[in-house]
N, C-alpha and C positions, 0 to 999 in steps of 0.2 A: 186418099187420092186414087190408090189402086182400084178400090171397089167402084168408085164413081166413074173411073175411066174404063172399067171392064178389063183391067190388066190383072192377070194371075201370075205373080212372080213364082219362080221355082222354089224360092226360099225367101222368107221375110225375116229380118233380124232387127232388133232394137239395140242400138249402141249409141254412144255419145257422138256429138258433132265432130270433134277432132279425130276420134277413132274411125268414124265413118269416112271422113275425108282421106285419112291415111290409107284405109282399106281400098278406097276408090282409086287413089293414085297408084297403089301397088297391085292393082288388078285382082284384088281379093273379092271385090263386089263389083257389080255392073253399074249401079246407080245409087244415089241417095236422095232422099227428100228432105229439104230444109225449109222450115216455116220460120221466116224472120223478115224484118224490114231491111230493105237494101239501103245502103251498102252493108253487106254482111262482113264483119271484120275477118272472120275465118277465111273468106274467099279473097279478101284483099291482101292478106298476109302471106300467102303461100307462093307468090311469084307467078310464073308463066308456065304452067304444066302442059306438057305435050298431050294433045287430044282432049283436053278438058273443055267442056262447053255446057251451057245451060240449055235445057230443053223447054221450048215454049209450051205453055198450058193453053190449049185452044179448045179443049173438050167442052161441049155445050152443057153437059150436066154439072161440071165444076163451075162454069161461068154463070149458071143459073143460081147457084148457092153463094158464090163469092163475086165481088166486083172485078170486072176486067181491069187490068193494070199493065204497066209497061216498065221494064227495067231498061233505062236508057243506055244506048251504045256507050262503051268505054267506062261504064260504072266500075268495071274491073279492067286492069291493064290488058288482060288476055281476051276480053269480050269484044268481038268485032262488030256486032250489030245489036240493035234493040231487041229485046225478048218479050213477047207477049206472056203474061202471067196472070195470076189472080191475087187480089189483095184481100187479106184476112183482117177485118177490123179489130183493133185492140180497144178494149173498154176497161174502165175502172169499175169494178162491181163490188157489191157488198151485200150481206144479208140485211134485212130490214131491222137494223139495230136502233136503239135509242140510248139516251144518257151520254156518258163519257165517250163511248166508242163512236157514237153518231157525231159528237163534237169534233173528234179527231179526224173522222172521214171528211166532215165539212171543211176543216182547216186544210186538209190535203187538197181538196178540190179548189178551195180559195187560193192556196199557194200556187197551184198549177195555173189557174186563171190569171192571177195577178202577175205571173212571171212568164206567160206564154211567149211574149216578144223576146225575152232573154233566152228562153229555151230554144226558140227557132233560130236565133243567131249563134248560140254557143253549144247547144246540145246535139244529140244525134240528129242526122239529117231528116229522119222521119218526123221530127217535131214540126218541120215546115209544112207538112200535110195534115196536121191535126186540126180538125174542125170541131171546136167546142160546142157548136150549135147543132151538130148532126143528130138527127132523131133516129135512134135505133128502133127498127120495127119490132113490135111485140115486147119492148122493154119500157119500164116506167122509171123515170128519174127518181132517185132516192130523195126523200125529204131531208136527208142530212146535207145535201148539196143545195145551197141557196142560189137564187137566180132564176132566170126564165125556165119554166117547165115545158 
């Protein structure tokens, strides 16, 4: 994200999510990048920190690679307005297996397909936005997954 935006941080460190959030709250770092589907549990669980806010992603180069999206107002109790962001598609991928592994991958795909309504009602809120018919550009659907190609 930094490279795409032309931002050159003074120092870039890779640490875990909770450690990054703790460092941000205690002013040890200035910002953190979190790639996750909202609502992010980490952000919901830490109350209402002073001065904490999400930064909109509006950079053209980022939005050319990723789909524009919006984090709705009040997704988090401390979030006062909707935030422009970018959606990173999540996909189930596999190597072109055959035999038993292919059967297992097919069963996983079938289980998700057959239970999508339940997942949308009871699972993580992101299941509500899952489009099982979405065609990923430059990707070929595995022959392990049955159904429309």
